N, C-alpha and C positions, 0 to 999 in steps of 0.2 A: 154293863157298858148293857143301857136299856136302850134300845132303840126304837121310834117312833113315839107314841102310843096307844094306852093297853086296854084297845076300843075293836081288837082284829088285824088293827096294823103292826103291831109290834110280832104278832104269834105269823105272821105272811111275808114281816122281813125276815124273821130266826128264822126259818121256812129255805127261804131263798142263802140266806150263810150257811145254811147248813147242808145246800147242795150245792155252793161250789158257786153261786153265782152271785151272792153278792160279797166286793174285795173290800169294801170302801163305801164310806156316809159323812155329812156334811154336817158339819154340828156349830151354832151359832158361838164368832166366839163372844162373845154380853154370858152368855150363862156359863161361862169356866165361872167367869170375875163373880158371877153371885153366887154359885154353891162353892167360890172361896178353892179351886181344883187349880192344876198347874196342869200343862197342856200335858198329855201322852205323852209318849218320848219310844224311837225305835229302837226297839225289842224287848214293850215293858209287856204286858200278860196280862188281860184282863179276863175278867170270869162275862158275858157273854146269858144280861136274863130276859128268861122272860115274864110275865104279867103279875106271877105271886114272888117274882123274886130268887127263884131257882134257877143256877146253871144249866144251861144247855149245850155250853161251849167252852169252849175255852180260844180266845183270840193274841196272838202276837199281831202287834203297831209293826206292821213294812214301812211307813212314810206318815208323817207330817207334814203340812204344810198351810201357813196361813194365807190368808186371804184376801181377796171381798168377792160378792157372791157375784159380781157382773164377771171375776178374773173365773172361776169355777171352770176349768175344761171340759170337754164334751169325752177327753181319753178318763176321764176323773169319773162322772156324771155314767159313762158308761159302767165304767166299777161299777158303778153304787144296783146295779143288777135286777132292775125295777122295771124294765119294759119300758121304758122313753123311747123314742124311737129319732128323734134330738133334741138339741143344747137344750132350746129354747122351751121345748116338750118338759124339757127336766125345771128346768128355772117355771117355768105356769106352777106344775106340779108343787115342789119347793115354795116356793110364792103362795098359794093355797094349802096348805100346811101351816106354817109359821103363822099366816095366818088368822086361822082356827083355831090356834092356839094361844090367840093373841099379842104376839110379835110379826107384826109386817117387816119386810126386807125389802132394799132398794138396790142396784150396781154394786152400789157401794157398800154396803152393809158385812163388818168385817166378817169372816166365817174360819174354822177348821177346816182342811177338807184330811180325814186318816187315810189310808189301802190299812189290810189284816190278810189276816190270814189263821183259817182253824189249827190250831197244832195239839187238838181234844177235846172229845165228847164224852158223859160221862158213862159209866156203865150203865146194860141197860140193868 
């Protein structure tokens, strides 16, 4: 799993995961089709990767929910651990991110909400 983009954002998000503050993420359903990937499933384990493709942790998926961008709950947004004070702040930040990477979203855009926990980190 690669969070964010490799421009400093991924390192920041990975640090939040490793600190236990980030236990969820949201992805665009369309990205699964583009990458010909199936949805994650509860119990699946994934490597969390850094900018160079090296694993920094093993994550276990604890929840998978398909919804729309407008249907993302405050509980999920809060679990993303990125410091947003309100659901609208979370939405604005995510709109800006997806617009910056060339995929604008609106309230009806299908998304996948993932919850996870860290189950292992590489030995030093």
